[in-house]
Rosetta silent file (secondary structure, phi, psi, omega in degrees, C-alpha in Angstrom):
SEQUENCE: MKSKEFKVGLFAATALILMYLGFNYLKGVDFLSRNNIYYAIYDNVDELAVSNPVLVNGFAVGRVSAIRILAEKNNRVLVELEIDSKVILGRETKAILNSNFLGSKSILLNLGRVDKDQAIQPRDTLASEVAKGITDILKTAEPVANSLESTVLKLNSILENLAQNSDEINRIFAEFQKTPVILNSTLTNANGQIDELAATFKKSGEALNATIRDAQPMMANLRYFSDSLRSMQLNSTLMKTQQTLSSLQQTLARLNKGDNTASKLLTEDSLYNNLNHLLVHVDSLILHLDNDPRHFTAPLGRSKKKIEKLRRQEEEKRKASAVKK
SCORE:     score description
SCORE:     0.000 S_00000001
   1 L     0.000  -41.235  175.645   69.159  -67.607  283.047 S_00000001
   2 H   -68.247  -28.607  179.160   67.999  -70.783  281.371 S_00000001
   3 H   -66.865  -42.630  177.596   65.906  -68.790  279.023 S_00000001
   4 H   -63.606  -39.855 -177.557   69.023  -66.842  277.741 S_00000001
   5 H   -64.857  -41.092 -179.633   71.018  -70.144  277.361 S_00000001
   6 H   -63.679  -44.959 -178.740   68.177  -71.589  275.404 S_00000001
   7 H   -62.841  -42.977 -178.205   68.002  -68.618  273.116 S_00000001
   8 H   -63.325  -43.361 -179.751   71.695  -68.632  272.530 S_00000001
   9 H   -65.988  -32.220  176.288   71.731  -72.416  271.741 S_00000001
  10 H   -64.849  -51.059  179.761   68.708  -71.883  269.397 S_00000001
  11 H   -54.511  -49.306 -174.149   70.408  -69.014  267.578 S_00000001
  12 H   -62.156  -41.081  179.887   73.573  -71.109  267.255 S_00000001
  13 H   -67.193  -43.705  175.792   71.755  -74.130  265.942 S_00000001
  14 H   -60.497  -42.301  179.739   69.752  -71.997  263.556 S_00000001
  15 H   -64.528  -36.861 -179.911   72.937  -70.246  262.391 S_00000001
  16 H   -72.144  -38.430  175.657   74.665  -73.609  261.774 S_00000001
  17 H   -57.441  -53.830 -179.812   71.645  -74.896  259.872 S_00000001
  18 H   -60.558  -40.224  177.395   71.602  -71.820  257.669 S_00000001
  19 H   -63.560  -40.705 -178.210   75.257  -72.041  257.081 S_00000001
  20 H   -71.048  -43.219  177.096   75.037  -75.694  256.022 S_00000001
  21 H   -63.388  -39.729  178.955   72.052  -74.991  253.758 S_00000001
  22 H   -67.122  -42.157  175.599   73.782  -71.970  252.272 S_00000001
  23 H   -58.021  -49.871 -179.918   77.007  -73.808  251.706 S_00000001
  24 H   -63.821  -34.219  175.069   75.260  -76.627  249.993 S_00000001
  25 H   -64.160  -42.341 -179.592   73.128  -74.199  247.987 S_00000001
  26 H   -69.602  -20.028  174.197   76.191  -72.542  246.748 S_00000001
  27 L   -81.714   -7.883  177.358   77.496  -76.038  245.834 S_00000001
  28 L   109.844   -0.118  179.258   74.458  -76.576  243.716 S_00000001
  29 L   -80.120  127.363  173.196   72.242  -78.599  246.098 S_00000001
  30 L  -106.158  111.014 -175.902   68.611  -77.545  245.649 S_00000001
  31 L   -75.645  -18.061 -172.045   66.683  -78.476  248.799 S_00000001
  32 L   -95.312   -7.256 -178.314   63.304  -77.403  247.245 S_00000001
  33 L  -125.584  155.530 -177.349   63.307  -79.716  244.269 S_00000001
  34 L   -88.945  134.696  175.983   63.383  -83.545  243.937 S_00000001
  35 E  -123.526  152.773  174.701   66.465  -85.021  242.339 S_00000001
  36 E  -108.102  149.412  179.128   67.392  -88.514  241.015 S_00000001
  37 E  -103.380  126.679  179.081   70.680  -90.292  241.320 S_00000001
  38 E  -133.357  159.586 -173.231   72.379  -91.770  238.291 S_00000001
  39 E  -129.194  156.868  177.056   75.840  -93.104  237.745 S_00000001
  40 E  -139.381  143.857 -177.872   78.655  -92.954  235.085 S_00000001
  41 E  -117.532  133.088 -174.044   81.846  -94.850  234.891 S_00000001
  42 E  -134.373  157.371  173.597   85.078  -93.301  233.324 S_00000001
  43 L   -79.501  -29.378 -171.033   88.662  -94.506  232.959 S_00000001
  44 L  -154.484  123.601  179.297   89.946  -91.005  233.837 S_00000001
  45 L   -92.001  -13.629  174.001   87.847  -88.045  235.127 S_00000001
  46 L    57.417   59.149  176.471   90.682  -85.587  234.444 S_00000001
  47 L    63.397   25.586  170.805   90.287  -83.655  237.749 S_00000001
  48 L   -64.231  143.155 -175.868   86.529  -83.682  237.871 S_00000001
  49 L  -128.844  157.338  175.350   85.207  -82.611  241.302 S_00000001
  50 L   -61.704  146.597 -176.375   82.181  -82.854  243.326 S_00000001
  51 L    82.715   -5.819  175.312   79.617  -80.033  242.665 S_00000001
  52 L   -63.769  141.239 -169.631   80.737  -79.681  239.099 S_00000001
  53 E   -79.865  157.685  172.149   77.615  -79.075  237.127 S_00000001
  54 E  -105.941  129.860 -167.183   75.566  -81.435  234.937 S_00000001
  55 E  -120.415  148.947  167.054   74.350  -79.634  231.758 S_00000001
  56 E  -128.703  111.445 -177.965   71.677  -80.275  229.124 S_00000001
  57 L    55.473   40.039  176.060   71.995  -78.022  226.042 S_00000001
  58 L    83.916   -0.884 -176.790   74.002  -75.650  228.237 S_00000001
  59 E  -109.625  132.063 -179.349   71.425  -75.472  231.053 S_00000001
  60 E   -78.089  122.905 -173.584   72.258  -76.846  234.484 S_00000001
  61 E  -119.507   -2.495 -178.811   69.987  -79.694  235.475 S_00000001
  62 E   178.388 -163.364 -178.856   72.152  -81.201  238.323 S_00000001
  63 E  -152.000  167.179  168.507   75.551  -81.597  239.763 S_00000001
  64 E   -77.456  117.735 -176.974   78.224  -84.262  240.602 S_00000001
  65 E   -95.579  -22.774 -179.072   77.316  -85.454  243.958 S_00000001
  66 E  -163.900  153.157  173.590   80.118  -88.007  244.587 S_00000001
  67 E  -142.726  134.766 -179.084   83.207  -89.618  242.984 S_00000001
  68 E  -149.388  155.925  178.798   84.844  -92.813  244.149 S_00000001
  69 E   -87.769  137.807  173.910   87.313  -95.368  242.815 S_00000001
  70 E   -97.353   86.499 -176.952   86.168  -98.864  241.700 S_00000001
  71 H   -63.547  -36.779 -178.945   89.139 -101.036  242.887 S_00000001
  72 H   -71.456   -7.654  179.510   87.402 -104.170  241.663 S_00000001
  73 H  -123.789   53.240 -179.684   87.174 -102.778  238.151 S_00000001
  74 L    54.237   42.745  172.572   90.812 -101.821  237.473 S_00000001
  75 L    54.100   35.792  166.221   90.489  -98.551  239.460 S_00000001
  76 E   -71.079  162.367 -173.092   87.937  -97.042  237.181 S_00000001
  77 E  -104.953  125.581  175.541   86.099  -93.991  238.469 S_00000001
  78 E   -97.949  125.434  176.838   82.415  -94.092  239.478 S_00000001
  79 E  -112.985  123.563 -178.461   80.726  -90.672  239.232 S_00000001
  80 E   -93.046  129.072 -176.884   77.402  -90.172  241.054 S_00000001
  81 E  -111.014  119.335  174.715   75.089  -87.609  239.178 S_00000001
  82 E   -94.353  108.885 -164.897   72.413  -85.812  241.011 S_00000001
  83 E  -128.378  141.179 -179.775   69.897  -84.780  238.238 S_00000001
  84 E   -56.976  134.054 -175.385   66.512  -83.004  238.496 S_00000001
  85 L   -61.433  -26.648  179.479   63.717  -85.550  238.466 S_00000001
  86 L   -71.183  -12.326  175.177   61.887  -83.613  235.654 S_00000001
  87 L   -76.859  125.902  177.151   64.719  -84.676  233.269 S_00000001
  88 L  -100.773  122.097  179.419   63.852  -87.970  231.505 S_00000001
  89 L  -107.483  142.780 -174.822   66.856  -90.057  230.595 S_00000001
  90 L  -121.736  178.698 -175.460   66.638  -92.892  228.019 S_00000001
  91 L   -70.677  -16.687  176.711   68.785  -95.826  226.973 S_00000001
  92 L   -89.700   -2.345 -179.557   70.559  -93.622  224.330 S_00000001
  93 L   -67.891  127.818  176.920   71.512  -90.918  226.868 S_00000001
  94 E  -119.287  137.808  176.779   75.312  -90.433  227.256 S_00000001
  95 E  -103.058  106.648 -165.907   77.106  -88.638  229.998 S_00000001
  96 E  -102.385  120.938  173.656   80.039  -86.815  228.310 S_00000001
  97 E   -75.624  119.047 -168.169   82.864  -85.529  230.433 S_00000001
  98 E  -124.398  147.715 -177.709   83.710  -82.154  229.091 S_00000001
  99 E  -131.735  131.634  177.617   86.402  -79.395  229.677 S_00000001
 100 L   -89.142  179.895 -176.931   86.157  -75.800  228.557 S_00000001
 101 L   -65.167  -28.350  176.521   89.012  -73.470  227.559 S_00000001
 102 L   -79.990   -6.989  177.530   89.472  -72.311  231.103 S_00000001
 103 L    94.008    3.968  178.751   89.877  -75.866  232.360 S_00000001
 104 L   -71.131  136.805 -173.405   86.567  -76.019  234.175 S_00000001
 105 E  -101.261  146.289  176.432   84.969  -79.573  234.154 S_00000001
 106 E  -153.533  165.929  172.054   81.276  -80.536  233.589 S_00000001
 107 E  -111.895  117.274  178.726   79.141  -83.414  232.590 S_00000001
 108 E   -93.907  130.149  174.854   77.152  -82.908  229.378 S_00000001
 109 E   -99.070  115.291  172.152   74.080  -85.049  228.873 S_00000001
 110 E   -93.844  100.547 -171.675   73.383  -86.066  225.274 S_00000001
 111 L   -62.874  -36.812 -170.693   69.739  -87.237  225.695 S_00000001
 112 L    64.027 -150.147  177.601   69.333  -88.778  222.361 S_00000001
 113 L   -85.779  132.388  178.469   65.847  -90.220  221.532 S_00000001
 114 L  -124.427  124.103  169.659   63.863  -90.427  224.689 S_00000001
 115 L  -117.057  136.573  177.631   60.710  -92.391  225.197 S_00000001
 116 H   -51.504  -36.499 -174.459   58.771  -92.487  228.428 S_00000001
 117 H   -75.094  -22.684 -178.411   58.121  -96.158  228.127 S_00000001
 118 H  -107.361   11.793 -175.159   61.894  -96.818  227.776 S_00000001
 119 L   -65.725  140.341  178.031   63.099  -94.268  230.255 S_00000001
 120 L   -77.817  157.851  178.253   65.855  -95.578  232.740 S_00000001
 121 L   -95.006  157.689  178.999   65.302  -95.700  236.289 S_00000001
 122 L   -52.746  146.493 -179.385   67.081  -93.814  239.056 S_00000001
 123 L    72.725   13.294  172.512   70.469  -95.271  240.167 S_00000001
 124 L   -81.547  163.366  176.202   70.940  -96.925  236.656 S_00000001
 125 E   -92.695  130.736  177.691   74.325  -96.465  234.997 S_00000001
 126 L   -91.036  150.641  175.932   74.529  -94.161  231.944 S_00000001
 127 E   -65.561  136.855 -174.508   76.704  -94.703  228.949 S_00000001
 128 E  -115.627  155.280 -175.940   79.833  -92.556  229.350 S_00000001
 129 E  -158.214  147.107  174.564   82.170  -90.696  226.964 S_00000001
 130 E  -111.756  122.179 -177.111   84.983  -88.259  227.192 S_00000001
 131 L   -75.095  152.787  178.528   84.933  -85.191  224.940 S_00000001
 132 L   -64.698  126.359 -178.565   88.094  -84.012  223.239 S_00000001
 133 L   -88.914 -175.513  178.922   89.827  -81.351  225.414 S_00000001
 134 H   -65.028  -29.890  178.171   92.017  -78.415  224.321 S_00000001
 135 H   -71.528  -43.585  175.624   95.031  -80.645  224.535 S_00000001
 136 H   -60.815  -42.878  176.985   93.674  -83.201  222.229 S_00000001
 137 H   -57.822  -41.397 -178.565   92.636  -80.427  219.795 S_00000001
 138 H   -70.095  -31.950  173.633   96.189  -79.013  219.854 S_00000001
 139 H   -64.459  -43.563  178.346   97.588  -82.443  219.153 S_00000001
 140 H   -66.040  -30.653 -177.618   95.357  -82.798  216.215 S_00000001
 141 H   -86.218   -5.249 -174.748   96.329  -79.308  214.988 S_00000001
 142 H   -59.673  -51.056  176.852  100.108  -80.013  215.577 S_00000001
 143 H   -56.134  -36.882  178.768  100.688  -81.326  212.017 S_00000001
 144 H   -66.784  -39.992 -179.060   98.800  -78.403  210.541 S_00000001
 145 H   -69.287  -38.304 -177.794  100.961  -75.933  212.664 S_00000001
 146 H   -64.080  -43.018  175.384  104.134  -77.736  211.525 S_00000001
 147 H   -66.078  -35.812  174.899  103.092  -77.404  207.900 S_00000001
 148 H   -68.489  -40.007  174.344  102.184  -73.752  208.301 S_00000001
 149 H   -60.916  -42.791  179.414  105.549  -73.107  209.990 S_00000001
 150 H   -63.517  -43.790 -179.686  107.316  -74.741  207.028 S_00000001
 151 H   -60.793  -42.705  175.096  105.283  -72.633  204.625 S_00000001
 152 H   -59.301  -38.867 -178.499  106.151  -69.423  206.493 S_00000001
 153 H   -65.448  -42.556  176.659  109.831  -70.315  206.447 S_00000001
 154 H   -62.754  -39.920  176.238  109.632  -70.802  202.630 S_00000001
 155 H   -62.525  -37.941  175.779  107.800  -67.560  202.267 S_00000001
 156 H   -64.823  -40.880  177.423  110.449  -65.800  204.270 S_00000001
 157 H   -63.529  -39.476 -179.949  113.174  -67.270  202.105 S_00000001
 158 H   -66.194  -39.818 -177.008  111.342  -66.100  198.959 S_00000001
 159 H   -68.523  -34.458  179.799  110.998  -62.562  200.363 S_00000001
 160 H   -64.017  -43.713  179.226  114.782  -62.531  201.320 S_00000001
 161 H   -64.237  -39.998  174.018  115.616  -63.471  197.755 S_00000001
 162 H   -57.504  -45.800  176.941  113.375  -60.756  196.436 S_00000001
 163 H   -60.111  -37.288  178.320  115.119  -58.248  198.666 S_00000001
 164 H   -69.127  -31.023 -176.454  118.516  -59.353  197.543 S_00000001
 165 L  -105.768   28.211 -179.716  117.526  -59.169  193.881 S_00000001
 166 H   -60.455  -35.615  177.399  115.711  -55.814  194.218 S_00000001
 167 H   -63.991  -46.522  178.832  118.012  -54.151  191.601 S_00000001
 168 H   -64.019  -34.947 -174.941  117.261  -56.941  189.034 S_00000001
 169 H   -71.784  -44.693 -177.099  113.558  -56.633  189.756 S_00000001
 170 H   -62.294  -38.089 -176.120  113.601  -52.811  189.367 S_00000001
 171 H   -70.547  -36.372 -178.874  115.488  -53.320  185.897 S_00000001
 172 H   -67.168  -41.293 -177.836  112.786  -55.803  184.816 S_00000001
 173 H   -65.537  -33.913  176.413  109.953  -53.411  185.804 S_00000001
 174 H   -61.495  -45.312  176.390  111.866  -50.666  183.863 S_00000001
 175 H   -59.172  -41.741  174.414  111.893  -52.895  180.777 S_00000001
 176 H   -53.290  -46.759 -179.465  108.183  -53.534  181.349 S_00000001
 177 H   -60.838  -32.268  178.850  107.598  -49.847  181.336 S_00000001
 178 H   -81.776  -18.745 -176.831  109.366  -49.430  177.931 S_00000001
 179 H   -56.156  -48.371  179.336  107.428  -52.337  176.459 S_00000001
 180 H   -59.724  -33.663 -179.631  104.149  -50.306  175.827 S_00000001
 181 H   -69.503  -47.720  179.276  106.108  -47.572  174.053 S_00000001
 182 H   -61.643  -37.698  178.843  107.794  -50.101  171.724 S_00000001
 183 H   -64.992  -39.139  179.124  104.563  -51.927  171.239 S_00000001
 184 H   -63.216  -43.623  178.446  102.781  -48.687  170.312 S_00000001
 185 H   -61.688  -43.489 -177.455  105.485  -47.860  167.716 S_00000001
 186 H   -70.042  -29.946  178.703  105.332  -51.347  166.265 S_00000001
 187 H   -71.522  -37.137  175.585  101.501  -51.228  166.013 S_00000001
 188 H   -68.055  -39.078  176.257  101.729  -47.897  164.205 S_00000001
 189 H   -66.448  -31.348  177.898  104.154  -49.169  161.661 S_00000001
 190 H   -69.505  -36.690 -179.668  102.075  -52.330  161.312 S_00000001
 191 H   -65.180  -37.746  176.530   98.900  -50.302  160.749 S_00000001
 192 H   -67.558  -46.097  178.266  100.431  -48.492  157.789 S_00000001
 193 H   -57.338  -40.940 -175.085  101.695  -51.763  156.260 S_00000001
 194 H   -68.833  -40.692  178.392   98.311  -53.338  156.908 S_00000001
 195 H   -61.068  -49.731 -174.699   96.537  -50.397  155.104 S_00000001
 196 H   -60.765  -48.150  177.557   98.844  -50.783  152.070 S_00000001
 197 H   -59.802  -34.886  176.135   98.205  -54.539  152.094 S_00000001
 198 H   -69.880  -40.275  173.278   94.493  -54.018  152.277 S_00000001
 199 H   -58.765  -41.677  173.486   94.638  -51.570  149.419 S_00000001
 200 H   -60.359  -45.789  178.208   96.528  -54.059  147.369 S_00000001
 201 H   -66.410  -30.280  177.818   94.109  -56.922  148.111 S_00000001
 202 H   -69.595  -43.105 -178.308   91.215  -54.536  147.221 S_00000001
 203 H   -69.443  -34.180  176.226   92.710  -53.801  143.829 S_00000001
 204 H   -67.585  -39.628  173.147   93.475  -57.524  143.207 S_00000001
 205 H   -61.420  -41.296 -177.773   89.911  -58.332  144.126 S_00000001
 206 H   -71.038  -39.253  178.754   88.459  -55.760  141.788 S_00000001
 207 H   -66.497  -36.124 -175.848   90.697  -57.044  138.932 S_00000001
 208 H   -68.424  -43.027  177.845   89.735  -60.570  139.688 S_00000001
 209 H   -61.630  -42.776  172.647   85.992  -59.704  139.722 S_00000001
 210 H   -56.981  -42.114  174.728   86.427  -57.988  136.351 S_00000001
 211 H   -61.555  -36.177 -178.237   88.111  -61.010  134.895 S_00000001
 212 H   -68.325  -42.228  177.270   85.401  -63.232  136.184 S_00000001
 213 H   -55.499  -49.412  178.681   82.736  -60.966  134.657 S_00000001
 214 H   -66.645  -29.227  178.282   84.423  -61.085  131.288 S_00000001
 215 H   -83.423  -10.458 -175.295   84.767  -64.888  131.445 S_00000001
 216 H   -64.752  -45.044  177.280   81.188  -65.477  132.323 S_00000001
 217 H   -59.646  -45.171 -178.531   79.863  -65.252  128.670 S_00000001
 218 H   -63.249  -44.479  178.095   82.640  -67.623  127.443 S_00000001
 219 H   -67.614  -28.091  167.655   81.886  -70.073  130.174 S_00000001
 220 H   -62.958  -41.668  173.798   78.294  -70.022  129.260 S_00000001
 221 H   -63.188  -46.832  177.668   79.032  -70.769  125.682 S_00000001
 222 H   -57.042  -40.987 -177.878   81.277  -73.546  126.744 S_00000001
 223 H   -68.242  -33.927  179.050   78.680  -75.112  128.952 S_00000001
 224 H   -71.184  -39.813 -179.253   76.035  -74.861  126.138 S_00000001
 225 H   -67.463  -36.376 -178.035   78.477  -76.446  123.606 S_00000001
 226 H   -73.024  -33.569  176.711   79.395  -79.231  126.082 S_00000001
 227 H   -66.513  -40.636 -178.288   75.733  -79.890  126.801 S_00000001
 228 H   -64.982  -48.963 -178.215   74.888  -80.034  123.043 S_00000001
 229 H   -62.405  -36.832  175.867   77.825  -82.330  122.338 S_00000001
 230 H   -65.387  -37.145  179.213   76.902  -84.616  125.193 S_00000001
 231 H   -71.898  -39.084  176.524   73.312  -84.678  123.910 S_00000001
 232 H   -66.997  -41.961  177.670   74.317  -85.434  120.399 S_00000001
 233 H   -65.461  -41.904  177.221   76.670  -88.213  121.307 S_00000001
 234 H   -67.118  -41.564  179.320   74.087  -89.812  123.640 S_00000001
 235 H   -66.703  -39.580 -179.999   71.237  -89.667  121.022 S_00000001
 236 H   -63.192  -46.077  178.570   73.531  -91.216  118.396 S_00000001
 237 H   -61.241  -40.245  178.027   74.534  -94.007  120.726 S_00000001
 238 H   -62.057  -44.257  176.278   71.001  -94.613  121.711 S_00000001
 239 H   -61.433  -41.002  175.951   69.798  -94.847  118.064 S_00000001
 240 H   -60.466  -50.280 -177.368   72.634  -97.387  117.206 S_00000001
 241 H   -58.609  -39.880  179.126   71.767  -99.452  120.198 S_00000001
 242 H   -66.446  -40.181  179.369   68.048  -99.534  119.303 S_00000001
 243 H   -61.949  -40.049 -179.020   68.907 -100.600  115.683 S_00000001
 244 H   -66.435  -40.664  179.480   71.161 -103.397  116.926 S_00000001
 245 H   -68.878  -32.421 -176.832   68.473 -104.667  119.309 S_00000001
 246 H   -69.020  -52.207  177.358   65.841 -104.504  116.618 S_00000001
 247 H   -53.965  -43.072  178.468   68.046 -106.623  114.211 S_00000001
 248 H   -62.889  -39.571 -179.255   68.769 -109.056  117.017 S_00000001
 249 H   -69.169  -37.813 -178.786   65.006 -109.478  117.740 S_00000001
 250 H   -65.557  -44.545 -173.974   64.341 -110.135  114.014 S_00000001
 251 H   -64.448  -48.695  179.857   67.068 -112.801  113.766 S_00000001
 252 H   -56.805  -39.934  178.730   65.781 -114.471  117.002 S_00000001
 253 H   -59.013  -49.253 -179.510   62.255 -114.426  115.579 S_00000001
 254 H   -60.737  -43.744 -179.957   63.313 -116.199  112.407 S_00000001
 255 H   -59.759  -34.452 -178.720   65.238 -118.769  114.393 S_00000001
 256 H   -74.245  -26.907 -178.295   62.164 -119.483  116.497 S_00000001
 257 H   -70.493  -32.294  175.846   59.897 -119.991  113.452 S_00000001
 258 L    82.372   19.353 -174.393   61.860 -123.072  112.186 S_00000001
 259 L  -102.672   13.338  179.033   61.304 -122.250  108.494 S_00000001
 260 L  -136.309  171.652 -171.465   65.076 -121.999  107.624 S_00000001
 261 H   -70.034  -37.085 -177.706   68.212 -124.039  107.608 S_00000001
 262 H   -66.287  -42.070 -178.025   69.647 -122.261  110.676 S_00000001
 263 H   -71.986  -31.095  174.526   66.594 -122.863  112.767 S_00000001
 264 H   -63.778  -39.314  176.859   66.437 -126.492  111.622 S_00000001
 265 H   -62.020  -31.067 -178.296   70.098 -126.930  112.681 S_00000001
 266 H   -87.352  -26.342 -171.606   69.084 -125.668  116.176 S_00000001
 267 H  -104.528  -33.892 -170.597   65.813 -127.670  116.379 S_00000001
 268 L  -107.501  128.540  177.505   66.264 -130.913  114.300 S_00000001
 269 H   -78.872  -22.762 -175.309   68.827 -133.710  114.870 S_00000001
 270 H   -68.480  -42.046  177.011   68.368 -135.450  111.498 S_00000001
 271 H   -65.147  -42.469  176.721   69.941 -132.746  109.466 S_00000001
 272 H   -59.858  -36.278 -179.363   72.785 -132.518  111.850 S_00000001
 273 H   -73.000  -35.876  174.034   73.405 -136.233  111.645 S_00000001
 274 H   -64.038  -45.293  178.321   73.355 -136.281  107.785 S_00000001
 275 H   -63.317  -33.032  176.895   75.735 -133.413  107.649 S_00000001
 276 H   -64.448  -46.507 -179.211   77.966 -135.266  110.163 S_00000001
 277 H   -65.412  -37.865 -176.978   78.001 -138.437  108.024 S_00000001
 278 H   -66.995  -43.783  177.105   78.675 -136.499  104.842 S_00000001
 279 H   -60.572  -40.429  177.502   81.655 -134.787  106.531 S_00000001
 280 H   -59.052  -52.870  176.274   82.951 -138.144  107.752 S_00000001
 281 H   -57.158  -44.361  177.742   82.789 -139.658  104.193 S_00000001
 282 H   -62.865  -42.285  179.415   84.461 -136.661  102.603 S_00000001
 283 H   -61.963  -37.323 -177.434   87.195 -136.839  105.165 S_00000001
 284 H   -74.316  -37.146  178.459   87.817 -140.499  104.409 S_00000001
 285 H   -68.253  -30.036  174.914   87.833 -139.955  100.675 S_00000001
 286 H   -69.988  -39.466 -178.825   90.372 -137.124  100.997 S_00000001
 287 H   -69.261  -37.030  179.188   92.598 -139.290  103.098 S_00000001
 288 H   -70.238  -37.557  173.253   92.351 -142.188  100.600 S_00000001
 289 H   -59.447  -42.989  178.322   93.175 -139.823   97.719 S_00000001
 290 H   -67.956  -34.232 -178.567   96.210 -138.563   99.591 S_00000001
 291 H   -80.902  -38.417 -172.497   97.472 -142.071  100.395 S_00000001
 292 L  -134.696   70.946  178.370   96.764 -143.789   96.955 S_00000001
 293 H   -65.917  -24.310 -178.732   96.294 -141.228   94.220 S_00000001
 294 H   -71.901  -15.375  179.815   97.004 -143.831   91.360 S_00000001
 295 H   -66.247  -22.111 -175.224   93.833 -145.597   92.406 S_00000001
 296 H  -104.142    2.697 -178.224   91.977 -142.780   90.842 S_00000001
 297 L   -98.589   -3.486 -178.830   94.114 -142.526   87.663 S_00000001
 298 H   -59.369  -46.613  178.442   92.880 -145.978   86.256 S_00000001
 299 H   -56.050  -18.475 -178.076   90.093 -144.360   84.193 S_00000001
 300 H   -84.017   -0.496  175.282   92.838 -142.255   82.540 S_00000001
 301 L   131.317   -9.302  175.088   94.426 -145.259   80.727 S_00000001
 302 L  -100.305  143.195 -174.701   96.209 -147.509   83.267 S_00000001
 303 L   -87.407  168.566 -176.167   94.919 -150.872   84.223 S_00000001
 304 H   -69.282  -34.909  177.299   94.334 -152.240   87.612 S_00000001
 305 H   -59.580  -49.822  179.353   97.285 -154.712   87.276 S_00000001
 306 H   -62.301  -38.543  175.082   99.667 -151.936   86.657 S_00000001
 307 H   -58.955  -41.136 -178.034   98.369 -149.942   89.491 S_00000001
 308 H   -67.893  -38.162 -177.507   98.796 -152.952   91.820 S_00000001
 309 H   -66.854  -45.956  178.450  102.365 -153.422   90.468 S_00000001
 310 H   -64.490  -30.916 -176.652  103.308 -149.888   91.043 S_00000001
 311 H   -71.304  -34.664  175.518  101.847 -149.963   94.466 S_00000001
 312 H   -65.945  -44.552  179.128  104.014 -153.053   95.386 S_00000001
 313 H   -59.604  -43.942 -179.658  107.144 -151.369   94.024 S_00000001
 314 H   -62.344  -40.451  178.375  106.518 -148.263   96.132 S_00000001
 315 H   -64.012  -39.479  177.129  105.963 -150.498   99.248 S_00000001
 316 H   -66.945  -39.182  170.315  109.238 -152.304   98.531 S_00000001
 317 H   -56.056  -47.838  178.644  111.044 -148.933   98.172 S_00000001
 318 H   -63.389  -38.230 -176.991  109.697 -147.769  101.441 S_00000001
 319 H   -65.079  -44.680  176.713  110.685 -150.948  103.200 S_00000001
 320 H   -60.780  -43.019  178.205  114.275 -150.736  101.711 S_00000001
 321 H   -63.967  -31.588 -179.057  114.654 -147.166  102.701 S_00000001
 322 H   -71.217  -37.270 -177.377  113.443 -148.095  106.200 S_00000001
 323 H   -68.990  -39.514  178.662  116.064 -150.908  106.469 S_00000001
 324 H   -65.198  -38.051  179.773  118.919 -148.519  105.444 S_00000001
 325 L   -66.304    0.000    0.000  117.850 -146.055  108.065 S_00000001
């Protein structure tokens, strides 16, 4: 009897243990590997729950083992992370709270640069961050959606206007269809006129070429005559200039020799002084002759006394005339 009870009790205990292990295994607890405990603190965990996975590059390396409120830190939330001991975490590692499109929560580990010498120890606190969720993305896209909605409304308005003016648009397209026909007719007429104009230009060009050919001999003669005339005038001018320079050189040479009057006037002061004295005496004699001509008439028969008498009479007359004035 006791043997049966023992077996039943052992079976029940074994079943409970297996159920416990199975339940925890389903929750992500791996009893066969060693795990380390780390912490992360968030202002809001957005419905994160125990047993939510901890991922590195999309691979599960642990789970959320516990969540509790820190009343002493303004009710911030402490999240306990149970992570495989093979994963090395460094000072730059961040625990990012993430949410997918279905609303499932997980912790993403951004390892950063990891050095074994600077690895953090178990039960250290990781830097935390909250990834943008679908709600935040929608809030960011809201201005774009509003702009797109406004654009769609404007496009609908344009399409409605086009529908209302369909008759006018059809008329415009009909005119466009007529345009090639009119353009072809215009080009045909223009081609004929262009051909006539080209023929006229061709005839004018031929006539001009003939005129130029006829004028070429005359132009050559004029060019030869002009060159000859220019050459003759230039030669004559050069000859006259050479003659003038030669005469000037001869004159300067004679002046430099000093054997003539002109050179002596230029080089000797005595001749200049004598001529100057002579001119002064001649000027004085002419002035005296002009003032007293009777002085020079004495040799012609008048005595000196008569001359003096006549001089006094003239002086008295001049004084009397001066008093009357």
